[in-house]
N, C-alpha and C positions, 0 to 999 in steps of 0.2 A: 796713592800719590807716588808710589815707587820711589825713584831717586830724583824726582823733578827738582826739588829745592837744591839738592847738591849739584845737579847739572847746571841750573841757572846761575849759581854762584861761580862755578868753574868757567862757564862761557863769559860771564861778566868780567872776571879777573883776567881772562885771556885777551880782553879787549875786543871781543866779538859783539858785545852788546847782548842783552837778554831780556826777554819779557816773559813773565810767568802768567799763564792764562789758567783760570780756575773756574769750573762749573760751580756756581753759587746757588742756583735755584732751577728747578725743573717743573714741567707740567706734562700731563699725559704720559705717553710712552716714550719719554726722552731716551736717546741712545746711550748716554752715560750717566752714572749716578753723580750726585752732588759730591764735590771734593776731587773729582777727576781733574787732571792737570796736563798742560801742554807747555813746553818751553820753546820759544822761538828766538833764533839768533838774527843778527843784523843781515846776514847773507841769505836768510830764508830757510836755513836748516831748522827742522823741528823734531822734537822727540815727545812722545806721549800722545794722548788723545782726549778730546773733549766732546766728541760726537760720533765716533766710529767712522768718520769720513764725510759726514754731511756738511759741516760748516768749517772744517779746518782751513780750507783755502781762504775764506774771508777773514778768519782770525789771524792767519799769518800776514795777510796784507795790512790789517789794522796794526798789528804789532810792529811790522817793519816801518810803517809810517810814523809810529810813536818814536821809534829809535832814530829815524832820519831827522825828525823835527826836535829831538832832544826833549820830548814831553816828560814832564815829571809827575803829573797828576794821573791817578788811575782812570780807567775807562770801563764803563759797564755796558756790555753789548747784549742785545736780546735777539734771539733768532727763533723763527718758526720753521720747524723741519717738516716738510710735506710728507704725505704718505708715499708719494712716488720717489722722493729723494731718499727716504728711509729704506724703501724696498730695494733701491739700487745698491745699497751697501749691506744688504742681507738682513734688514730689520723688518718686523711685521708691520709697523705703523709709525707715524711721526709723533711730534710733540713740540714743546717749546722749552728753550733753555736760556738762562742768563749766564754770561761769562764775564768775569772780572779780569781785566788786563792790568798788570803791575810791572812797569819797567824797573829793572834792578838798578839801584843807584839813584832812583827817583822816588816813585810812589812806594817802592819797597827798598829802603836804605840797605846798603851792603852790610852794615853792622848788625841790623836786625836779622837779615837773612843768615849771616854767620852765626848769630845766637841760636837761631832755629836749627841750623845744620849741626851745630855742636851738641844741642840737646838731643837731637835724633841719634847722633852717633853714640851718645852716652846712655841710650835707651830710657830717656826721660819722657814721660807723657806730658805733652805741652799743647797749647793752642796758640795759633797765630791769629790775632784779631786785627782786622783791617777795616777802616772807615771807607766805604765804597765811594764817598764823595771826595775823599782826600782832605777833609776838614781837620782830621787828626792823624798823626803818624801811626803806622802799625806798631804793635807790641806783642811780645811773647809772654805767656803766663804758664806757670807750672800747674799741673792738675791739683796739687795740694793747695794752691793759692786761689783756686776758682771753684768753690763748692757749688756754685750755681750752674756749673757746667758738668757736674758729675754724671748726669744722665747722658749727655752728649759723648763724654769719654767712654762710658760703659757700652754705648751702642755704636761707637765709631761713627758718629753722625755729625758731619760738618753742615753748615748752612747759615742763612741770614738770620739776624735776630728779629724779634717781633715787629720792630719798626722798619725793617728792611734797610737799615743804614750801616750795619756792621756785619762783615762776613767773618764767621768764626770757623777757622780751619783746624780740625782736630788732628793731631799728629801723635797717635799711639805708637809705641815701639812695635816693630814687626813681630808677628806671631812666630813662635818657635815650638818645635816638638823634639823631644829627646826620646828615642826608641832604644830600649835596652834589650838586646837579643836579636841577633841576625838570623832569624828563623823565617819560615815560609810566609807567615802572616805579615812580617815586616816587608817582604818583597811586594806585597799588594798595598799595604798601608802607606808606605813612604811616597809612592807616586801620587796617591790620592791626596795626601797632606800637602805635597808640593803644589799640586793643581789648586788647592784651596788657599794657597798663599803662605804656607808655613815654611820657615827655614828649618830643615830637618837635620839632626845629627844622630847617627847610629852608633851605639856603644856596644862593643863585644870584645873581650880580651882573647877570645879563642880564634886563632888564625884561620882554622878550617871553616869557620862560620862567617866571620867578618872580612871577606875577601872582595877585592874590586871586581873579580870575575862574576860574583853573585850580586854585587851592589855597585853599579857604575856611577850613577849620577847623584851621589849623596856623600856628605862628609862622614868619614869613618874614623872612629877613635878606638884603638885597641887597648885602652887603659881599663883598669878596674872601675866599675860604675861610680862608686863614691868619689874617687879621684876625678873622674871625667866630669861629673856633675858639679863638683866644686869649682873646677876650672871654667866650665861654661858660665856659671853664675846664674842660678835660677831666679825667675821673677814672676810677676803676676800675668805676664803675657807668654808664659811657657807651659806646655803640656808635657807630661812624662808618662810613658807607657812601658811597662815591663812585661816581657814575653818569654823569658827563658825557662820558667818552671823550676829554676835552680835557686834555692834560698841564698847560696853563696854569692850569686850575682844579683838577684832581684832585691834581697833585703837591704843591702847597703844603698842601692838606688832609692828604694822606697823611703828609707830613713832620711836621706839627703833631701828628698822632695817634701817630706812632712815637716822638715825644719825650715823650709822655704815657703814662699807665697805663691806657689804654682797654682794656676786656675783649674788644673785637671790632673788627677793621678789615677791611672787605671792599671790593673794588674791581672794578667791571665791566670786562670786556675779555677778549679771547681769550688763549690761552696765549702766542701770539706778541706780543700787545700787552703782556702782563705781563713778558715777557722784556726788552722795551725799557724798561719801567718799572724793572725791577731794575737795568739798566745805569745809568739816570739816578740812581737812589737811591744806588747804589754810588759813582758819581762825586761825589755830594753828601756822601759821608762816612759813610753808614749801613752797618753791618756785616751779615753774612749772618744772624746770629741775629735782629737787629731786623727785617730784611726778611722773614724767615720767618714773622713774626706776621701778615702780610697773607694774607687769604683771597682767592685769585684763581686762576681765574675765580670770581667771587663766587657764593655759594649752594651748597646741596647738589646733587649730580649726580643729579637726578631726571628728566632728559630734558625739562626745562621748555621750553615753546614760548609765546612771546608775553609781554607785560609782566606780566600778572596771575600767570602760573605762575612766572615768574622771581622776582617779589616773594614768592611763597609759599616758593620755595627759599631765598631770602635770610632770611626770617623764621624758617624752620626751622633754618637754620644758626646764626643768632644765638641762638635758644633752646637749641640743643644746646651751644653754647659756654658759655652762662650756667649751665645746669643740670648739665652733666657735667664742667666744668673743675675 
């Protein structure tokens, strides 16, 4: 969903008008997954995508018509994307999609959208629940308040309910990765993580390692790892990877991660190195259950050789932990 809710609120408040379009159901080889969004302004400008280019034109026209007529009810559109149309935008074959249009200030009240945007900014896991018929107003629920949606939150899975009357849009906090150690493996791991949708922060207090000349397109922190991780604020949508081989740098980061609810903690080092690490952590007061959360040696055992392959094994293990836990 990227920043579509934020953009819709911004355009609405600027007086441009805004309609939020969301993919709510798909069949076959639909171009975009459920939850994909597009924002349309009254002047026809759009951001985002609901079909990879197959039906955007029709969605924009419908949205503009809703704004021009001051429509307040939501509208549910259904499209069949032919194989030829799909091929024209680089897709192998077509499918069918349902798209929900919600004018901001009407079907989606400004106050509800503001609530959603504020929750996203605070990194709260929430769901926006919308009646596709408009019979009831949309509302936002926190993950803790909706145990029946726990599986949807865990799988990042938006969609219609069993009756097809309510669209449940899951808004999990963006994924984050903290990499401790500006080493060669990090040079391969960081772009992989960014392509997979992670907001990456690289931590290394050593100026010769953590330089912009070696790492251009990533947030760099030259603080000590424990201080940096405390400032970042670790949570259940954060992965931490330590790569320095230096206990003075790795251990404080590991301890900070073990005290937090990170979904993944991986540490570079051999089995012997990890055994010594376990001894230090035990001496520091961490129990066996906490220490068992550490993935070490880091990465899936794929026989990786060299920094790039090790980075692949780490990214694969993080993905496995995220999607299968």
